[in-house]
Every structure is written in structure tokens, then in C-alpha cells.
C-alpha positions as CSV (number, residue, x, y, z in Angstrom):
1,M,-22.8,16.6,0.0
2,A,-20.7,16.0,-3.1
3,T,-20.5,12.4,-4.4
4,G,-17.8,10.6,-6.2
5,R,-19.6,10.5,-9.5
6,T,-19.7,14.2,-10.1
7,H,-16.4,15.4,-8.5
8,R,-13.0,14.1,-9.4
9,P,-9.7,14.9,-7.7
10,A,-7.5,17.5,-9.4
11,T,-4.2,15.6,-9.3
12,R,-4.0,14.8,-12.9
13,S,-5.0,18.2,-14.2
14,R,-2.3,19.7,-11.9
15,G,0.4,17.4,-13.4
16,I,1.3,15.7,-10.1
17,P,3.4,12.5,-10.9
18,E,1.8,9.2,-10.1
19,A,4.8,8.3,-7.8
20,T,4.0,11.5,-5.7
21,V,0.3,10.6,-5.6
22,A,1.2,7.2,-4.3
23,R,3.2,8.8,-1.4
24,L,0.5,11.3,-0.4
25,P,-1.4,8.8,1.7
26,L,1.8,8.0,3.6
27,Y,2.3,11.7,4.4
28,L,-1.4,12.0,5.4
29,R,-1.2,9.0,7.7
30,A,1.9,10.5,9.4
31,L,0.3,13.9,9.6
32,T,-2.9,12.6,11.0
33,A,-1.0,10.9,13.8
34,L,0.7,14.2,14.6
35,S,-2.6,16.1,14.5
36,E,-4.1,13.6,17.0
37,R,-1.2,14.4,19.3
38,S,-1.8,18.1,18.9
39,V,1.6,18.7,17.3
40,P,1.3,22.1,15.5
41,T,4.3,22.0,13.1
42,V,6.7,19.4,11.8
43,S,10.0,19.7,9.9
44,S,10.5,18.0,6.6
45,E,13.1,15.6,8.2
46,E,10.7,14.5,11.0
47,L,7.8,14.0,8.6
48,A,9.9,12.2,6.1
49,A,11.1,9.8,8.7
50,A,7.6,9.2,9.9
51,A,6.4,8.5,6.4
52,G,9.4,6.3,5.5
53,V,10.9,8.5,2.7
54,N,13.9,10.9,2.4
55,S,13.4,14.6,3.2
56,A,14.5,15.7,-0.3
57,K,11.8,13.6,-1.9
58,L,9.2,14.9,0.5
59,R,10.0,18.5,-0.2
60,K,9.8,17.8,-4.0
61,D,6.5,16.1,-3.5
62,F,5.1,19.0,-1.5
63,S,6.3,21.5,-4.2
64,Y,3.7,20.0,-6.5
65,L,1.1,21.0,-4.0
66,G,2.4,24.5,-3.7
67,S,3.4,23.9,-0.1
68,Y,7.0,24.8,0.8
69,G,6.9,25.2,4.6
70,T,8.5,28.0,6.6
71,R,12.3,28.1,7.1
72,G,13.1,27.4,10.8
73,V,9.5,26.5,11.6
74,G,8.5,23.7,9.2
75,Y,5.1,22.7,7.9
76,D,1.8,23.5,9.5
77,V,0.3,20.1,10.4
78,E,-3.4,20.9,10.2
79,Y,-3.0,22.8,6.9
80,L,-1.1,20.0,5.3
81,V,-3.7,17.5,6.5
82,Y,-6.4,19.6,4.7
83,Q,-4.3,20.2,1.6
84,I,-3.4,16.6,1.1
85,S,-6.9,15.4,1.9
86,R,-8.3,17.9,-0.7
87,E,-5.8,16.8,-3.3
88,L,-6.7,13.1,-2.8
89,G,-10.4,14.0,-3.0
90,L,-11.0,13.0,0.6
91,T,-12.9,16.2,1.5
92,Q,-16.0,14.8,-0.2
93,D,-18.1,11.7,0.1
94,W,-17.0,8.7,-2.0
95,P,-19.7,5.9,-2.0
96,I,-18.3,2.5,-2.8
97,V,-19.7,-0.9,-3.5
98,M,-18.0,-4.1,-2.4
99,V,-18.7,-7.3,-4.4
100,G,-17.9,-10.6,-2.8
101,I,-18.7,-11.0,0.8
102,G,-16.8,-14.1,1.8
103,N,-14.2,-14.1,4.6
104,L,-12.1,-11.4,3.0
105,G,-15.0,-9.3,1.9
106,A,-16.6,-9.4,5.3
107,A,-13.3,-8.5,6.9
108,L,-13.0,-5.5,4.6
109,A,-16.5,-4.5,5.3
110,N,-15.8,-4.4,9.0
111,Y,-12.7,-2.2,8.5
112,G,-13.4,1.0,10.3
113,G,-10.9,3.1,8.3
114,F,-13.2,3.6,5.3
115,A,-15.6,6.0,6.9
116,S,-12.9,8.0,8.6
117,R,-11.1,8.6,5.3
118,G,-14.0,9.7,3.3
119,F,-15.3,6.4,1.9
120,R,-18.9,5.3,2.5
121,V,-19.8,1.7,1.9
122,A,-23.0,2.2,0.0
123,A,-23.6,-1.5,-0.6
124,L,-22.3,-5.0,0.0
125,I,-23.1,-7.4,-2.9
126,D,-22.8,-11.2,-3.3
127,A,-23.9,-13.8,-5.8
128,D,-24.9,-16.3,-3.1
129,P,-28.6,-16.2,-2.4
130,A,-28.0,-17.5,1.1
131,M,-26.0,-14.3,1.9
132,V,-28.7,-11.9,0.7
133,G,-30.3,-10.0,3.6
134,K,-27.6,-11.0,6.1
135,P,-26.1,-8.0,8.0
136,V,-22.4,-7.6,7.7
137,A,-20.9,-4.6,9.5
138,G,-24.4,-3.3,9.9
139,I,-25.2,-3.4,6.2
140,A,-27.6,-6.0,4.6
141,V,-26.0,-7.9,1.8
142,Q,-27.7,-7.4,-1.6
143,H,-27.7,-9.8,-4.6
144,I,-25.5,-9.3,-7.6
145,D,-28.5,-9.1,-9.9
146,D,-29.2,-5.6,-8.4
147,L,-25.6,-4.3,-9.1
148,E,-26.4,-1.9,-11.8
149,R,-29.4,-0.4,-10.0
150,I,-27.4,0.0,-6.8
151,I,-24.5,1.8,-8.6
152,D,-26.9,4.2,-10.4
153,E,-28.9,5.0,-7.3
154,N,-25.9,5.7,-5.2
155,G,-23.8,7.5,-7.7
156,V,-20.9,5.0,-7.2
157,S,-17.7,5.4,-9.1
158,I,-15.4,3.2,-7.0
159,G,-15.9,-0.6,-6.7
160,V,-14.1,-3.1,-4.6
161,I,-13.8,-6.7,-5.9
162,A,-13.2,-9.5,-3.3
163,T,-14.6,-12.4,-5.3
164,P,-12.8,-15.6,-6.2
165,A,-10.5,-15.2,-9.2
166,G,-12.8,-17.0,-11.7
167,A,-15.6,-14.4,-11.1
168,A,-13.6,-11.3,-10.9
169,Q,-13.4,-10.3,-14.6
170,Q,-17.1,-10.7,-15.1
171,V,-17.8,-8.6,-12.0
172,C,-15.3,-6.0,-13.3
173,D,-17.0,-5.8,-16.7
174,R,-20.4,-5.2,-15.1
175,L,-19.0,-2.6,-12.7
176,V,-17.4,-0.7,-15.7
177,A,-20.5,-1.0,-17.8
178,A,-22.5,0.5,-15.0
179,G,-20.3,3.5,-14.7
180,V,-17.6,2.6,-12.2
181,T,-14.3,4.1,-13.2
182,S,-12.0,3.0,-10.3
183,I,-11.6,-0.5,-9.0
184,L,-9.8,-1.9,-6.0
185,N,-9.1,-5.6,-6.8
186,F,-8.4,-8.1,-4.1
187,A,-9.1,-11.1,-6.3
188,P,-5.9,-13.1,-7.2
189,T,-6.1,-12.3,-10.9
190,V,-5.2,-9.5,-13.4
191,L,-8.2,-7.6,-14.6
192,S,-8.6,-6.2,-18.1
193,V,-10.3,-2.8,-18.2
194,P,-10.8,-0.1,-20.9
195,D,-8.9,3.2,-21.0
196,G,-10.1,5.6,-18.4
197,V,-10.7,3.0,-15.7
198,D,-8.1,2.8,-12.9
199,V,-7.4,-0.5,-11.2
200,R,-5.4,-1.0,-8.0
201,K,-4.5,-4.6,-7.2
202,V,-3.9,-5.9,-3.7
203,D,-2.5,-9.4,-3.5
204,L,-1.3,-10.5,-0.1
205,S,0.3,-13.7,-1.4
206,I,2.5,-11.7,-3.8
207,E,3.6,-9.4,-0.9
208,L,4.5,-12.5,1.2
209,Q,6.4,-14.0,-1.8
210,I,8.5,-10.8,-2.0
211,L,9.2,-11.0,1.7
212,A,10.2,-14.7,1.3
213,F,12.6,-13.6,-1.5
214,H,14.3,-11.1,0.8
215,E,14.4,-13.7,3.7
216,Q,16.0,-16.2,1.4
217,R,18.6,-13.7,0.2
218,K,19.5,-12.7,3.7
219,A,19.9,-16.4,4.7
220,G,22.1,-16.9,1.7
221,E,24.3,-13.9,2.6
222,E,24.6,-15.2,6.2
223,A,25.6,-18.7,5.0
224,D,28.2,-17.2,2.6
225,A,29.6,-15.1,5.5
226,A,29.9,-18.2,7.7
227,A,31.6,-20.2,5.0
228,V,34.5,-17.8,4.7
229,V,37.6,-19.4,6.2
230,P,39.7,-17.0,8.2
231,P,43.3,-16.5,6.8
232,V,46.0,-18.5,8.6
233,V,48.3,-16.3,10.5
234,R,51.9,-17.6,10.9
235,D,53.4,-17.6,14.3
236,A,56.0,-15.0,14.2
237,T,58.1,-17.0,16.7
238,A,58.2,-20.1,14.5
239,P,61.1,-20.7,12.1
240,V,60.5,-19.4,8.6
241,G,60.9,-22.8,7.2
242,G,58.3,-24.3,9.4
243,R,58.0,-25.8,12.8
244,K,59.0,-29.1,14.4
245,G,56.5,-31.9,14.6
246,P,56.8,-35.4,15.8
247,D,57.7,-36.6,12.3
248,G,60.1,-33.7,11.5
249,D,59.6,-30.3,9.9
250,M,56.1,-29.2,9.0
251,P,55.3,-26.3,6.5
252,A,53.9,-23.2,8.1
253,V,50.7,-23.5,5.9
254,M,49.6,-27.0,4.8
255,P,49.0,-27.3,1.1
256,A,45.4,-27.8,-0.1
């Protein structure tokens, strides 16, 4: 079976834009759900809705793959699953190492989606001697001192960092020096890497802060709408000059 170290996906050489690459997993997730329901074909509109994009953008993205569908029929679901999986490099084995097996790292290790999407957790690594040898998700944790050997023996090119922020850069440097060229970073810090190394950062607190911004904006808009005073409508039956009150004439609209 091919490993990640010797086989790279063809997206860059084919000139596929990064924005399109970022949407391919969304299409694959939607297509996989259709495949599991034994749906043979899907229209661009249906697939776009399922992936959360507009259909024109979807058709443009698929044109980079050389897939245009059939007028009146749509796209072949199984073929698209294969085509996108191949483009993303998911038709081969990608061994990964995960460094930092605390609460978050252990949760990631137990995530069942890695294996089903072509990623094999080759090793779980931690700096705490008390963690070494403990099984997490059926894999014995190994010590950080063995990091370089583990990467070399398993042909690893993808690393996952789930350490505290203070340790992340040092771990990153060691991963890169050992031959890792792609890193998924869960540590709450920005990593510095040389050219040729790709880093994807996942920060749950940032995502929550963005949601908080939108919630605050919506609350502000609702408050502004509630503060709008409806215009005063003059009673058409009242005299133009005003109406009678207990103390005499009153203007139709009181001055501010």
C-alpha cells in the first residue's frame, strides 16, 4: 500500500485553486451521505445545497477536476466520490502521528473518522512519562524522545499537534526536522514553519468568538429595531388645528 511519504496529491500540479481544494471535502461529505443512501445521481443544485455552496461555484469547482456531469441527469455519485477522493489523496494510506495526548488529544485519538477517510494513526506521543505505555483508542502512548524514530519507521508526513501552547513550536520544529511536511495544529498558538510545510490551524475558541460577534450584532440589530418609534398618525376626523382637551386646544403632534 502506498504511504504518505512517497505519494503526494496532484492538486497543485493541476492548478486547482486553494479555495476549491477547501471545498472538496464538503462535496465529498455530501456525496458520501448520498452514496450511503444508494442515490445514483445528483444534480448540481441538490449537491450544492447539501454542501452549503451555490451551484455555479460547485460547477466551476468540478470543472477543475474535469467533471461536468450530464445534462438532464446530473453527476454520477459513486464516480464523484472516487474522483474527489483521488484528488484529495484519500485513495492511499496516510500514516499520522499525534503529539500531546491530554484531554483534547485523547478525544482526537478516539475519533473514528480518521480511518474511514484514509488516515491511519501510526503513533500517539506525549512528553509525560506517566502516559507512556497507556492505551488510548487501542494504541499505546509513546514518549516524545522516540519521535524522530517513529516518523522515520512509519513514513509519516502528516503530524497533529494537540499540546499546550508553550510546547507547540518546539514540537513543530522537531516534526519538520524529522520530515513531516503537513501539520494540523490544535494548540492555541501560531506556528512558524519553513517554506514547503503546510499548517492548518484549528482553534475552537476563535470559532466561538466569531459566533459571539454575530450574536452580538444580531442582538444590536434587534435592539435598534425595537427602539424605532412608530410615526404618529393624525386622526383624520380631528380638526386640522388640533383637538379639544380639558385645558383648551392641543396640537395634533406634541413638540419634542
